[in-house]
C-alpha positions as CSV (number, residue, x, y, z in Angstrom):
1,X,0.0,0.0,0.0
2,X,2.8,2.4,0.9
3,X,4.5,1.7,-2.4
4,X,1.3,2.5,-4.3
5,X,0.7,5.7,-2.5
6,X,4.3,6.9,-3.0
7,X,4.3,6.0,-6.7
8,X,1.0,7.8,-7.1
9,X,2.3,10.9,-5.3
10,X,5.4,11.1,-7.5
11,X,3.7,10.5,-10.8
12,X,1.0,13.0,-9.9
13,X,3.5,15.6,-8.9
14,X,5.7,15.4,-12.0
15,X,2.7,15.5,-14.3
16,X,1.5,18.9,-13.0
17,X,2.3,21.7,-15.4
18,X,4.3,24.7,-14.2
19,X,3.6,27.2,-16.9
20,X,4.6,30.8,-15.9
21,X,6.5,29.5,-12.9
22,X,8.1,32.2,-10.7
23,X,10.8,31.7,-8.1
24,X,10.6,33.5,-4.8
25,X,12.3,33.7,-1.4
26,X,10.7,31.4,1.2
27,X,11.5,32.0,4.8
28,X,11.4,28.6,6.5
29,X,12.0,30.2,9.9
30,X,14.2,32.8,11.5
31,X,17.3,30.8,10.5
32,X,16.8,29.4,7.0
33,X,15.7,31.2,3.8
34,X,15.6,29.5,0.4
35,X,14.5,30.4,-3.1
36,X,11.9,28.1,-4.6
37,X,9.0,28.2,-7.1
38,X,6.1,30.3,-5.8
39,X,3.6,27.3,-5.9
40,X,4.9,26.1,-2.6
41,X,2.7,24.7,0.2
42,X,3.6,24.6,3.9
43,X,2.4,22.0,6.4
44,X,3.4,21.3,10.0
45,X,3.4,17.5,10.6
46,X,4.3,15.9,13.9
47,X,6.3,18.9,15.0
48,X,8.2,19.1,11.7
49,X,7.6,21.9,9.2
50,X,7.5,20.6,5.6
51,X,7.5,22.9,2.6
52,X,6.8,21.3,-0.8
53,X,7.1,22.9,-4.2
54,X,7.0,21.6,-7.8
55,X,9.1,22.1,-10.8
56,X,8.7,20.5,-14.2
57,X,9.7,16.8,-13.9
58,X,10.8,17.3,-10.3
59,X,9.9,18.0,-6.7
60,X,11.4,20.2,-3.9
61,X,10.9,19.3,-0.2
62,X,12.2,21.4,2.6
63,X,11.9,20.4,6.3
64,X,13.0,21.6,9.7
65,X,13.1,19.8,13.0
66,X,13.9,21.2,16.4
67,X,16.7,19.7,18.5
68,X,14.6,18.6,21.5
69,X,12.8,15.6,23.0
70,X,13.6,12.1,21.7
71,X,15.5,13.6,18.7
72,X,17.7,15.9,20.8
73,X,21.4,15.4,20.1
74,X,24.6,16.5,21.8
75,X,27.2,17.8,19.3
76,X,30.3,19.0,21.1
77,X,32.9,19.0,18.3
78,X,33.3,18.7,14.6
79,X,33.8,14.9,14.7
80,X,30.4,14.5,16.5
81,X,28.8,16.7,13.9
82,X,30.1,14.4,11.1
83,X,28.9,11.4,13.1
84,X,25.4,13.0,13.3
85,X,25.5,13.6,9.5
86,X,26.6,10.0,8.9
87,X,23.7,8.7,10.9
88,X,21.3,11.1,9.3
89,X,22.3,9.9,5.8
90,X,22.0,6.2,6.7
91,X,18.6,6.7,8.4
92,X,17.3,8.7,5.4
93,X,18.4,6.1,2.9
94,X,16.9,3.3,5.0
95,X,13.5,5.0,5.3
96,X,13.4,5.6,1.6
97,X,14.7,2.1,0.7
98,X,17.4,3.7,-1.3
99,X,20.9,3.1,-2.6
100,X,23.6,5.7,-2.0
101,X,25.0,7.3,-5.2
102,X,27.2,10.1,-3.8
103,X,28.1,11.7,-0.5
104,X,30.2,14.7,0.6
105,X,30.7,17.2,3.4
106,X,30.7,20.7,2.0
107,X,31.4,24.1,3.7
108,X,29.2,27.1,3.1
109,X,30.2,30.4,4.8
110,X,32.1,28.5,7.5
111,X,29.3,26.0,8.2
112,X,29.5,22.3,7.4
113,X,26.7,20.8,5.3
114,X,25.9,17.2,4.3
115,X,25.1,16.6,0.7
116,X,24.2,13.2,-0.8
117,X,22.3,11.6,-3.5
118,X,20.3,8.3,-3.5
119,X,18.4,6.1,-5.8
120,X,15.1,4.7,-4.4
121,X,14.6,1.0,-5.1
122,X,10.9,0.6,-4.3
123,X,9.3,2.4,-7.3
124,X,9.0,1.3,-10.9
125,X,9.7,4.8,-12.1
126,X,13.5,5.4,-11.7
127,X,14.4,8.5,-9.7
128,X,17.3,10.2,-8.1
129,X,16.8,12.1,-4.8
130,X,19.4,14.7,-3.9
131,X,19.6,16.1,-0.3
132,X,21.4,19.0,1.3
133,X,21.2,19.0,5.1
134,X,22.6,21.1,7.9
135,X,22.5,21.1,11.7
136,X,22.6,24.7,12.9
137,X,21.0,26.9,15.6
138,X,19.7,23.8,17.3
139,X,17.6,22.6,14.3
140,X,18.1,20.1,11.6
141,X,17.2,21.2,8.1
142,X,17.0,19.2,4.9
143,X,16.4,20.3,1.3
144,X,15.4,17.4,-1.0
145,X,15.3,17.6,-4.8
146,X,13.6,14.7,-6.5
147,X,14.0,14.1,-10.2
148,X,13.6,11.5,-12.9
149,X,16.8,9.6,-13.4
150,X,16.4,9.9,-17.2
151,X,16.4,13.7,-16.9
152,X,19.1,14.3,-14.3
153,X,21.4,16.2,-16.8
154,X,18.5,18.5,-17.8
155,X,17.6,19.1,-14.1
156,X,21.1,20.0,-13.0
157,X,20.7,23.8,-13.5
158,X,17.4,23.8,-11.5
159,X,18.8,21.6,-8.7
160,X,21.9,23.8,-8.4
161,X,19.8,27.0,-8.4
162,X,17.9,25.5,-5.5
163,X,20.9,24.4,-3.4
164,X,22.9,27.6,-4.1
165,X,20.0,29.8,-2.8
166,X,20.2,28.5,0.8
167,X,20.8,31.4,3.2
168,X,21.6,31.3,6.9
169,X,22.4,34.3,9.0
170,X,26.0,35.6,8.4
171,X,26.3,35.8,12.2
172,X,26.3,32.0,12.5
173,X,29.6,30.3,13.1
174,X,30.8,26.7,13.7
175,X,29.9,27.2,17.4
176,X,26.2,27.4,16.3
177,X,26.5,23.8,15.0
178,X,27.3,22.6,18.4
179,X,24.6,21.5,21.0
180,X,24.8,20.8,24.7
181,X,21.3,19.6,25.2
182,X,20.9,17.9,28.7
183,X,18.5,15.4,27.1
184,X,20.6,14.8,24.1
185,X,22.1,11.4,23.1
186,X,24.9,10.0,20.9
187,X,25.3,11.9,17.7
188,X,25.3,8.9,15.3
189,X,22.2,7.2,16.8
190,X,20.2,10.4,16.9
191,X,21.3,11.3,13.4
192,X,20.0,8.0,12.2
193,X,16.7,8.5,13.9
194,X,16.3,12.1,12.6
195,X,17.2,10.9,9.1
196,X,14.4,8.2,9.3
197,X,11.9,10.7,10.6
198,X,12.7,13.2,7.9
199,X,12.2,10.5,5.3
200,X,8.8,9.3,6.6
201,X,7.4,12.7,7.5
202,X,8.4,14.2,4.1
203,X,6.5,11.4,2.3
204,X,3.5,11.9,4.5
205,X,3.7,15.7,4.0
206,X,4.0,15.2,0.3
207,X,0.8,13.2,0.1
208,X,-1.0,15.8,2.1
209,X,0.2,18.6,-0.2
210,X,-0.7,16.6,-3.3
211,X,-4.3,16.2,-1.9
212,X,-4.3,20.0,-1.5
213,X,-3.1,20.6,-5.1
214,X,-5.6,18.1,-6.5
215,X,-8.4,19.8,-4.5
216,X,-7.5,23.2,-5.9
217,X,-7.4,21.8,-9.4
218,X,-10.9,20.3,-9.0
219,X,-12.2,23.6,-7.6
220,X,-10.8,25.5,-10.6
221,X,-12.3,23.1,-13.1
222,X,-15.7,23.3,-11.3
223,X,-15.6,27.1,-11.4
224,X,-14.9,27.1,-15.1
225,X,-17.8,24.8,-15.8
226,X,-20.1,27.0,-13.8
């Protein structure tokens, strides 16, 4: 059943036209700003904010999760931050039943980001999912870009436009990627859990957003008929 829902969501999303698409700045919260198509939808699911937007033959999903409760992590140095990212990546790949294609730690304005790509193995339609993630200001952020594998070369300029638009306050430093939460646990284990949660909640949020898009489409068609 999950496979059918996920496949339906993906095929529905990439079939929606994006004529006259405009990109605009989207303020995820006080820390993260990103530029995405202006057709985006925002939902808050299980304490996690999910922002979904469509491009021709692809999807953008942005999410943020606070560092508290069962997902709180202690990150006291760079090595623990990398451990957290390693766990996050493995948890994300596991939840999406994917195969890792590429991984790297990159630095943007003095902050370390995780970037990786995976190929899901549970759908008939071949896809590639690219992720840019960062732990900063006591939150974990992920920006996913889903595309058809057959169109990955054509999608590269759009994907890079998305990832290069990520903005965090210039005042943030490497110290803002540390956390001393009294309820926090080991960085790798929590990273794995957070990666799984991001994967599952994003899929759930995507289905909700698609229902909203379809409802809007039905209402527009009904209005035209009247």
